[in-house]
N, C-alpha and C positions, 0 to 999 in steps of 0.2 A: 785877860783879853785887854784891859786898860793899858797894861805894860806894854803889851804888843802896839797898841796904838802910839805910844811914845817912841817906840824903838824905830818904827818904819821911819819916820822922818829923820830921826837921830843917824841911823844906818846911812841915809841918802847923803846926809850933810858929811859925815865921816868919809863916804867915799869920794865925794866931791873935794875934800880938802887932803887927801891921803898923799898927794904929790904936791910937791912945791909949785909946781905951774900946772894946774887941771888943764886937760884938754877939752874943747868944746863937744868934740866927739865923743867924749864919755857922757857928758851932760844929758844928753837925749837918752839914752837907754837906761841910767839911773833914773831919770824923772819917771820915764815909762815904768819901770818897776814900782814907784812910789804909788803912782796912779792905781796901778793894777792891785797893788797889795791892799788900798785904801777901799776900793771896789769890791774885793774879796770881802774885807772886815766888815763892809755894811751889810753884805748878805749874811754873814755868820752873827753879827750883832746888830740888830736893827735900832736897838737904842742908841746906837752910836752914830746914826745916820746924820742927824743935824749939824752935828761936830764935823764929821768927815765932808758932807756936802759943802760946808763953807770952805775947807780945805780944798777941795775940788773946784770950788769956785776960781779960787786964786791959780790953781794949776792951770786950769783951763784958759784963763786969761794970758798965761805966759805960754802955753802951748801955740796958742792962736797966733803970738807975737812971733814964736820960734817960725810957724809954718808961713808967715808972710815976710820973713826975712832970707835974702838969698845966703847971706853969711853960714847960715845953720846947713843949707844944702851943700855947699862948697866944702865947709868943716867935716861935714859927714863922708864925702866921698874921698877927700884927702885922707882922712883919719883911717879909713878901711884898705886904702891903699898901702899904706906904710906899716898897719899892724899885723 
């Protein structure tokens, strides 16, 4: 379980850096997967909850900023039009 804990953010980071110019439209789904995975891990391994809650606090701050920025909404609309 501990190895999985480290793989989740690593995979998210790898996905974001896979392209020479990552697209903003990719960031939101990747970030959502990271959050979902950590929430599932908290249920499966309650002893890791304090550590994961700390990470989720930071992801929550980031998603709050995304939700309050029109650039993300515009990028998501344009991204899905061209994909």
